[in-house]
N, C-alpha and C positions, 0 to 999 in steps of 0.2 A: 292781471288778466283782464282781455276782453270786455268791456262789456254787453253783455249777449242779450238783455234783459228790457233795452232800452225802446220803449214804445213804438218807435219808430221805424223799428225792425222786426217788434218781433212775429207781425202775423206771417215773416219770409222764415219763419225756424219752427223746424218740427217739435211737437208737444213728449213730453216725458208722458204716458198713458198708462193708467191699469194695463189697457193688455202690451204693452208692449215689457213691463216685467212682467207682467203674468207668463207670454209666450216666450222666453227666455226663462224663465227657473223651472217652467212646464216642462221644460223640448229636457232637458239634461236630467230632471229627476224621472219622465218616462223612457231612457235611454238606460239609468240608470235599475230599470224598477226589469226591464226586457231583461239582464244582462245575471240579474237575482234570480229572476224566472227561468234562464237557461239552465242557470248551476245547479238548480234550485232537482230542474228537471232531469240531470244526465248525471251519472258516474264520474263529471268532468277530473280529464285529468292533464286538460290544458290549461295550462299555470299562463299561460297570457291572456287566455283571459279570463282568468281571474284578475291578474292584471290589468288590463281596460275597466275591469270595477273596481275596483281601487281607485284607481286613473280620477270616476266620471265619480266618485266621490266627494273625489277634490273640488273635480269640475259645479258638481251641482250645491256645495260649498260655497264657493266660490258668488256663484250667481245669485243664494239667497241673503247674502253679506253683503253684495251691492245693492241688492233693492231692497235692504233691509226693511228702505223707508214707507215701502208698502204691504211690511208682513204682517201680521199679527205675532209681538214681539213675543209667548210664550209658546206661539206655538211654533214658529220660526227656531226657538232656542232648541227645543225638544228635540227636534230634526235634526240640527248641526251635533246636537251630542250623536244621534241613533247614526249618521252617516262617518262622524271620527269613528265609533264602537266595531262599524261596518269597514272598516277601511283598516282598521287597527288589528282585526283579525284575518284580512286580507291581506298583510303585507308580512305577516310572522309566515306565511307560507310561500311568498313572494321572493322572500328573503333566504329560505331553503334553495328557493330556487337559485338565485345569483352566486350560490354559493359553493354550487359543483364545480365550476370550473376551478377556482380557489384549491380546492379539495384535491383534484385532480392533477394540479399541479405542485402542489409538497410531495409529492411521492417522490420526487429529487432527494427533502429533506429527512422522510420519517423514514419508517419501517413499513415491510408491504403488509403487517398482519398492521400495526398502525393505520394506515388507512387505510384499506380493506372495511377496518369496523368502522370509521367514522363516514365513507361513503352508504355503509349499510345502514348507520346510525341517522344519518339524514333521510337516506330514500326514508325511511320508514316514519322520520317525523313529519314527512314531507306528507307521503300516503297519510296519517291518523287526520294532518292538521287539513287535509282537501275534503276527507269523510263528516269532517265536524264542519267546515266550513261548510259542507252544502249541506247538512242538517240544520243549521240554523240557517240555511236561504227560504227552506222551509219555512222554518218557523216564521221566521219574518212574515211569511204571506199569507201565513193562518192569521195572523195576527193586523192583517189588514195594514199591511205596508203601503200594502197600492193605495189604497184610501186613503191613508194622511195624508199621505205628498198630494194626492188630488184635492184635500180641501185645503192644503196650504195654500194652495192656491188661486181658488173659487171663494178664498177669506182677505186678496190682497186688497188694500184701499190704500190713500192716503194718509198717513200718517197725519194729525194736524202739527204738530213739531217740525213739520217737513214742507220748505217751503217750495212756495211752485219755482216748477225749473223745467227750462226749455231744454229739448235732449240733448242740445248741444252743451250746454252752462253746464247740467249733468255728466259730462263726459268730463269735459274740462276739471271740475271741481271733484270728482272718483278718482281720477288722475293725480289730482295734488295729495289726497289725500294717502293713496296706497302707494306715491313716492317717500310719501312723508315717516310712512310705519319701514321703507324698506332701508331708507337710509339714518333711520335710529338705528337700524338692526345691526346695519356696518358698522354706525361709532361703538355701538359695544361689542363688536368682534373685535376689533380693531384691540382689546384691551384683555377681551378671554374669548379665549381659544374653542371654548366649547359653545361659542353661542353659532356655530358654522350651521347647525342643523336648525337653526333658526331664521336665520338667514336666505334656507333655503325654501323653508316652507312661507314666511314672506313674498321671496320671488318671485314663487310660481304661482300664490294667489294673484302678486302682480298681475305676472303674462296671463293668468286664463281667463281674468277681469277685461282688461286691456284687448285681448282676441273678443269676447263677446262687445265690446261696445264698436269694435272695427265692424262688428255684422252688422248694428244697425246705426252705423253709419262708415260705408266705408271711405264716405275723401276723408277718415278721422287715421291718421300716417302710423299704423304701431308697427307693420312685422321689422320693421329696424329693431327697436327695444325687445321686444318680443325676444327675436331669435337672439340677445347678448342677453337674456336674463334664462333664459331654454339652455345655451350654452354654457352661462357657472350654474344651471342646475344639470348640468351631465356633468361636469366636475364635480361637486362636491357629491353629485352619487354614488362616483366611482368608493371617491374616500371613507364614506356613508355605509356600503358594500364590505369595505373591509373590517371598515368597525361588526359591520353585524358577523361577519365571521370570528371574529376576534372573541367577541362573548361565547359562541358557539365554541368553540375550542377550548374557553376558561372552565364553560359549565362543564363540557368532557372530561377535562381534567378533575373538577370537583368531584366530578359521579364517583371516576374509576378510581382517582387516588395516581401518588407520584410513586410508581414505581418503577422498577427496572422497565416496564415495558413502555412509561411515558416519556424514559428521558429520551428522547430522537424528537417528539413531539413539540416537550419544555422547550428545546434551543429554536424548532423552527419556531415559534411563538415567539417568542422575541424577537427573531429576524424581521418577522414580518409586523411586529408590533412596532423597531424599528422603522422602516421600511414608511407604515401606515404614517407615524408623526411625521416626517419628511416630506410625504406627498402633503398629510394634508396642511403643515405649512408653506408649503408651495402656491397649495390652490386659495387657499387664504391671502396671501401676497398678489395672486393671480383677480382675486372679488376685487381688496382695495384699489388698482389697477383701473379697473373694469368700470368701478361703480359711479367715479368722476365723466365717465363717457351716459352714463344710465340717468345719471341726475340733469343730465344737461339735457337729456332728449327729454325725458320726465318732463321738465322744465316747461320744454319748446309746447309738448302737447297742450299740458294742460295751461296758456297763455292764450289758447284757445286760438291765435294768428291763422291757423288753416281755413277757419270758420269765418274770420272777421273781414278780409279782405274779398271771398262771397259776396259775402249777407248784408254790407253795408253799400254794394254797389247795387243794389233792387234797387 
């Protein structure tokens, strides 16, 4: 890594400051609060807005983790736990929404009665879930969620265990750490296909963090690696959506039993499960092939060369 802390050039570098960290964390938390308030005030059947809310919990979490050296540890941990809770509840509604096209496609494999029953059940669960989530958002606001988030950023300070860093060095080091976590998840995936979701989580956090760094330092070229990560996440997402539908169908059969009524559905599930496994294996192979490109790109970013020539020329 380029030595960006050399005293002869340090004066030319941007400093990582409390205001820098505070601005990024606060930006995402404030956007999340606005989305929660919107859902709480309206009988919101706009599942896409709930999906945006869910996405913002991930971006807020990534911001907190990126700047954790500036945040009070216990308060940050509690906030992240709450973000996870919000995300899980919103995710159940979103999962039901993406299942609709799959259920419609099942019409060619199951009886009309089975398909109608499945569609009605999915619609009922989604409507009940949306109402429940709206009540939950109202409770969050009554419990001063907004004030707690504001307090988190007001208490920001550099931890004594955090070394003094310039902004360029901070981005290089953070990229290296994110890449290490991503590479570890890829290595696990090679021997355990069930790690696919973990790869998606780690890759998403890496992408969101890099996007934040590029806003801090426009000369930090993250577009290429972020596009690769987004593409892999989309591929994994399609497999996970199929898994979610399988869970829904299996729960439906467990509740309704295995009578004559269910025979066509059981056959459809068997075919769908086999196709899902085939797609999962193809996506895993794609990820392993593309992971090397992401490794190389991350290594280039963390080397600091994008800052070195410019800084050293000063």
